[in-house]
C-alpha positions in Angstrom: -20.7 -2.7 29.0 -21.2 -6.3 28.0 -24.8 -7.5 28.2 -23.7 -10.9 29.6 -22.1 -9.1 32.6 -25.3 -7.2 33.3 -27.3 -10.5 33.0 -24.9 -12.2 35.4 -25.1 -9.3 37.9 -28.9 -9.3 37.7 -28.9 -12.9 38.7 -26.5 -12.2 41.6 -28.8 -9.4 42.9 -31.9 -11.4 42.2 -33.7 -9.1 39.8 -35.1 -9.5 36.3 -36.2 -5.9 35.9 -34.8 -4.2 32.8 -34.8 -1.0 34.8 -31.9 -2.4 36.8 -29.5 -2.4 33.9 -28.5 1.3 34.2 -28.1 1.1 38.0 -25.9 -2.0 37.7 -23.8 -0.4 35.0 -23.3 2.6 37.3 -22.3 0.3 40.2 -19.8 -1.6 38.0 -18.2 1.7 37.0 -18.2 2.9 40.6 -16.6 -0.3 41.8 -13.9 -0.1 39.2 -13.1 3.5 40.1 -13.1 2.6 43.9 -10.7 -0.3 43.1 -8.5 2.1 41.1 -8.4 4.6 44.0 -7.3 1.7 46.3 -4.5 0.9 43.8 -6.2 -2.0 42.1 -6.1 -1.7 38.3 -8.5 -4.2 36.7 -7.5 -4.9 33.1 -10.3 -7.5 32.4 -13.6 -8.3 34.1 -13.0 -11.9 33.1 -10.4 -12.0 35.9 -12.0 -14.2 38.7 -11.0 -11.8 41.6 -12.1 -8.7 39.7 -15.4 -10.4 38.8 -16.0 -11.4 42.4 -15.2 -7.9 43.6 -17.7 -6.4 41.2 -20.3 -9.0 42.3 -19.8 -8.2 46.0 -19.8 -4.5 45.4 -23.1 -4.8 43.5 -24.7 -7.0 46.2 -23.6 -4.5 48.9 -24.9 -1.5 47.1 -27.9 -2.6 45.0 -31.3 -2.2 46.7 -31.8 -2.8 50.4 -30.4 -6.2 51.2 -30.3 -7.0 54.9 -26.9 -8.6 54.3 -25.4 -5.5 52.6 -22.9 -4.9 55.4 -21.6 -8.5 55.2 -21.2 -8.1 51.4 -19.5 -4.7 51.9 -17.0 -6.2 54.4 -16.3 -9.1 52.0 -15.7 -6.6 49.2 -13.4 -4.4 51.4 -11.3 -7.5 52.3 -11.0 -8.6 48.7 -10.1 -5.1 47.5 -7.4 -4.8 50.2 -6.0 -8.3 49.4 -5.9 -7.4 45.7 -4.1 -4.1 46.4 -1.5 -5.9 48.5 -0.9 -8.8 46.1 1.0 -6.6 43.6 -0.8 -8.4 40.7 -3.2 -5.5 40.1 -0.7 -2.6 40.1 -0.7 -0.1 37.3 1.6 -1.2 34.5 4.0 1.2 32.9 5.1 4.6 34.1 1.7 6.3 34.1 
């Protein structure tokens, strides 16, 4: 996973701890799998909506933020909008 993505996510969740790297990588992978289950296939994390979905997912699931439910609701809304848009459907016959 790209170091610059982890650095960006660490800034979003407001941590500088090197111990957070592994947990954030796990959260990114979990987010991408959850998006896939919802029918959203991310081909690049440079996509602005995909990047925002990952950011919201990490903010909702990292640590014990009092706003976690708000971030989770925002993530769910974005995930659903991405699924309905048709722009993130699986390409090809597989």
